C-alpha positions in Angstrom: 6.1 -59.9 42.4 5.1 -58.7 38.9 4.4 -62.3 37.7 2.3 -62.9 40.8 0.2 -59.8 40.1 -0.3 -60.9 36.4 -1.1 -64.4 37.4 -3.6 -63.3 40.0 -5.4 -60.9 37.6 -5.6 -63.5 34.9 -6.9 -66.1 37.4 -9.6 -63.7 38.6 -10.6 -62.8 35.1 -10.9 -66.4 33.9 -12.9 -67.5 37.0 -15.4 -64.7 36.5 -15.7 -65.6 32.8 -16.1 -69.3 33.6 -18.9 -68.6 36.1 -20.8 -66.5 33.6 -20.3 -69.0 30.7 -21.2 -72.1 32.7 -24.2 -70.5 34.3 -25.5 -69.6 30.8 -24.8 -73.1 29.5 -26.7 -74.7 32.4 -29.6 -72.3 32.0 -29.9 -73.0 28.3 -29.6 -76.8 28.9 -32.5 -76.7 31.4 -34.6 -75.0 28.7 -33.6 -77.7 26.2 -32.3 -75.1 23.8 -28.7 -76.5 23.3 -27.4 -77.1 19.8 -27.8 -80.6 18.4 -24.2 -81.0 17.1 -21.9 -83.9 18.0 -20.1 -83.0 21.3 -17.1 -85.3 20.8 -16.5 -84.2 17.2 -16.4 -80.6 18.5 -14.1 -81.8 21.2 -11.7 -83.3 18.7 -11.6 -80.0 16.9 -10.9 -78.2 20.2 -8.1 -80.6 21.2 -6.4 -80.4 17.8 -6.6 -76.6 17.3 -5.7 -75.6 20.9 -2.7 -78.1 20.8 -1.3 -76.2 17.8 -2.3 -72.9 19.3 0.0 -73.6 22.2 2.8 -74.2 19.7 2.2 -70.7 18.4 0.2 -71.5 15.2 -3.0 -69.9 16.4 -6.5 -71.5 16.8 -9.0 -69.2 15.2 -8.2 -70.0 11.6 -8.0 -73.8 11.9 -11.1 -73.9 14.2 -13.1 -71.9 11.7 -12.0 -74.1 8.8 -12.8 -77.4 10.6 -16.2 -76.2 12.0 -17.2 -75.0 8.5 -15.9 -78.1 6.7 -17.7 -80.6 8.9 -20.7 -78.3 9.4 -20.5 -78.5 13.1 -21.6 -74.9 13.9 -23.5 -72.1 12.2 -21.6 -69.3 10.5 -23.8 -66.7 12.2 -22.5 -67.5 15.7 -18.9 -68.2 14.6 -17.2 -65.0 15.9 -18.7 -65.5 19.4 -18.0 -69.3 19.4 -14.3 -68.7 18.5 -13.8 -66.2 21.3 -15.8 -68.0 24.0 -14.4 -71.5 23.2 -10.8 -70.4 23.2 -10.8 -68.1 26.2 -10.1 -70.6 29.0 -7.5 -72.6 27.0 -5.6 -69.4 26.0 -5.7 -68.1 29.6 -4.3 -71.5 30.8 -1.6 -71.2 28.2 -0.6 -67.8 29.5 -0.7 -68.9 33.1 1.6 -71.9 32.3 4.1 -70.0 30.2 4.3 -67.0 32.6 5.0 -69.5 35.4 7.5 -71.9 33.8 9.4 -69.8 31.3 12.0 -67.3 32.6 11.4 -63.8 31.4 12.2 -60.4 32.8 9.1 -59.3 34.8 9.3 -55.6 33.7 9.7 -56.5 30.0 6.8 -59.0 30.3 4.5 -56.5 32.1 5.2 -53.6 29.8 4.7 -55.6 26.6 1.5 -57.2 27.9 0.2 -53.8 28.9 1.2 -52.3 25.5 -0.7 -55.1 23.6 -3.8 -54.6 25.7 -3.8 -50.8 25.4 -3.1 -51.1 21.6 -6.2 -53.3 21.2 -8.3 -50.8 22.9 -7.2 -47.3 21.8 -5.4 -48.4 18.6 -8.6 -49.9 17.1 -9.8 -46.5 15.8 -6.4 -45.9 14.1 -5.9 -49.2 12.3 -9.6 -49.4 11.3 -8.8 -46.5 8.9 -5.9 -48.3 7.3 -6.0 -50.6 4.2 -6.1 -54.1 5.7 -4.8 -55.7 2.4 -1.7 -53.5 2.4 -1.1 -54.2 6.1 -1.2 -58.0 5.5 1.3 -57.7 2.6 3.7 -55.5 4.6 3.4 -57.8 7.6 3.8 -60.9 5.5 7.0 -59.5 3.9 8.4 -58.5 7.3 7.7 -62.0 8.7 9.5 -63.6 5.7 12.5 -61.4 6.3 12.7 -62.3 9.9 12.2 -66.0 9.2 15.0 -65.9 6.6 17.3 -64.2 9.1 16.4 -66.9 11.7 17.0 -69.6 9.1 20.4 -68.2 8.2 21.2 -68.2 11.9 20.2 -71.8 12.3 22.3 -72.8 9.3 25.3 -71.0 10.7 25.4 -68.6 7.8 25.4 -65.6 10.2 25.7 -65.1 14.0 23.0 -66.9 16.0 20.1 -65.1 17.6 20.1 -63.8 21.2 19.3 -65.6 24.4 18.2 -62.6 26.4 15.1 -62.9 28.7 14.6 -59.2 29.0 15.2 -55.8 27.4 16.4 -52.4 28.5 16.8 -49.0 26.9 15.8 -48.4 23.2 15.1 -52.1 22.6 12.5 -52.1 25.4 10.9 -49.0 23.9 10.8 -50.7 20.5 9.3 -53.8 22.0 6.6 -51.8 23.8 5.8 -49.8 20.6 5.8 -53.0 18.5 3.4 -54.9 20.8 1.1 -51.8 20.9 0.9 -52.0 17.1 0.3 -55.8 17.2 -2.4 -55.3 19.8 -4.1 -52.8 17.5 -3.8 -55.0 14.5 -5.6 -57.8 16.4 -8.8 -55.7 16.0 -8.4 -56.3 12.2 -8.2 -60.0 12.7 -4.4 -60.1 12.1 -3.0 -62.6 14.6 -0.4 -61.6 17.2 1.5 -64.8 17.7 3.9 -65.0 14.7 4.6 -61.3 14.6 5.3 -61.3 18.3 7.7 -64.2 17.8 9.5 -62.3 15.1 9.7 -59.1 17.2 11.2 -61.0 20.2 13.8 -62.6 18.0 14.7 -59.4 16.1 15.4 -57.7 19.4 17.8 -60.4 20.5 15.6 -62.3 23.0 15.3 -66.1 23.2 12.4 -67.5 21.0 11.1 -69.2 24.1 10.4 -65.8 25.7 7.8 -65.1 23.0 5.4 -67.7 24.5 4.4 -66.0 27.7 4.3 -62.6 26.0 2.1 -63.6 23.0 -0.2 -65.8 25.1 -0.4 -63.2 27.9 -1.3 -60.5 25.4 -4.3 -62.4 24.1 -5.3 -63.8 27.5 -5.9 -60.3 28.9 -8.2 -59.4 26.0 -10.3 -62.5 25.4 -12.3 -62.8 28.7 -13.7 -59.3 28.4 -14.7 -59.8 24.7 -16.1 -63.2 25.3 -18.4 -62.1 28.2 -20.2 -59.8 25.7 -20.9 -62.7 23.4 -22.2 -64.8 26.3 -24.5 -62.1 27.5 -26.0 -61.5 24.1 -26.3 -65.3 23.4 -24.5 -64.9 20.1 -22.4 -68.1 20.3 -22.7 -71.9 20.0 -22.9 -73.1 23.6 -22.3 -76.8 22.9 -19.4 -76.1 20.6 -17.9 -73.7 23.1 -18.0 -76.1 26.0 -16.6 -79.1 24.0 -13.8 -77.0 22.5 -13.0 -75.6 25.9 -12.8 -78.9 27.7 -10.8 -80.9 25.1 -8.9 -77.7 24.2 -7.5 -77.5 27.8 -6.2 -81.1 27.5 -4.5 -80.2 24.2 -3.0 -77.1 25.8 -1.5 -79.1 28.8 0.1 -81.6 26.5 1.5 -79.0 24.0 2.8 -76.8 26.9 4.8 -79.6 28.2 6.3 -80.1 24.8 7.2 -76.4 24.4 8.7 -76.3 27.9 10.8 -79.5 27.3 12.0 -78.7 23.7 15.7 -77.8 23.3 16.1 -74.2 22.2 17.5 -75.3 18.8 14.4 -77.4 18.0 12.1 -74.7 19.4 13.7 -72.1 17.0 13.0 -74.4 14.1 9.4 -74.6 15.2 9.2 -70.8 15.4 10.6 -70.5 11.9 8.0 -72.8 10.5 5.2 -70.9 12.3 6.4 -67.6 11.0 6.7 -68.8 7.4 3.3 -70.4 7.6 1.7 -67.2 9.0 3.4 -65.1 6.3 2.0 -67.4 3.6 -1.5 -67.1 5.1 -1.2 -63.3 5.1 -0.2 -63.2 1.5 -3.1 -65.5 0.6 -5.6 -63.4 2.6 -4.4 -60.2 0.8 -4.6 -61.9 -2.6 -8.1 -63.1 -1.8 -9.1 -59.5 -1.0 -7.5 -58.3 -4.2 -9.5 -60.8 -6.2 -12.7 -59.8 -4.5 -12.0 -56.1 -5.3 -11.4 -57.0 -9.0 -14.7 -59.0 -9.1 -16.6 -56.1 -7.6 -15.0 -53.6 -10.1 -15.9 -55.9 -13.0 -19.5 -56.3 -11.8 -19.8 -52.5 -11.3 -18.4 -51.9 -14.7 -20.8 -54.4 -16.3 -23.8 -52.9 -14.4 -22.7 -49.4 -15.6 -22.6 -50.5 -19.2 -26.0 -52.2 -18.9 -27.4 -48.9 -17.5 -25.9 -46.8 -20.3 -27.3 -49.3 -22.9 -30.8 -49.0 -21.3 -30.5 -45.2 -21.4 -29.4 -45.1 -25.0 -32.2 -47.5 -25.9 -34.9 -45.4 -24.2 -33.6 -42.3 -26.0 -34.1 -43.9 -29.5 
């Protein structure tokens, strides 16, 4: 019953979003105001990034990198383009995994709700925190969980759990954890790998992470994307191409995830978590370097000002 309710809500949300998106695309097309970029090149980006998104790697970072590297879209509209183009593929991911992967309905519902609530009311809290420190702490936590999973895979310690649901204190921890992850999404910190780590740490099967992490994002993206469509602050051609080819990538990758033996899937999750930890450390280091450059520049400007003052006093 819970899965049916979640499925129905997601379906209604994505249909409403698709109507608003396609109506805007058609209207802009009739006015000959569509972007001049290569539709099939954009489609190739969408297929590739959404394929890997379905495997849990995430699509925003690789899509951003490819669009910028090949100069397929303007930086100014990038935030809107990412959200609009990935909304339908992510919702389809969630619908597929909620349907085909066995997970306790109550655990699924409460964790999805926690992620959604966290992204809404937790934004004000996390916006006051030091993003660099959060990334370092999150990266370290991911490395620890990945090492535990690796030790488990290599039979150096007892293997991870196979539970499909939680009760008692573990359920409370899962709800609190996903609330925090939902809040951190507002800082641009991805939910996928941390959610995988949380699920494994609480003794659940790595497979269960897929409907939870995809569903958490799927409930947020249509609402955010509608705002970008209504303000026109997105690349329409890129969004349509990435959506269409992205859906194809999702369908192929979802079949792979569903069919993979649990042992192989666990190795995939370990790789994703390690990869995400490295990107978080790199992001934190980049921010540190930027802060150092700003301090040096301010120091140099301060010296220049003092020198001018001393010169004028002579």
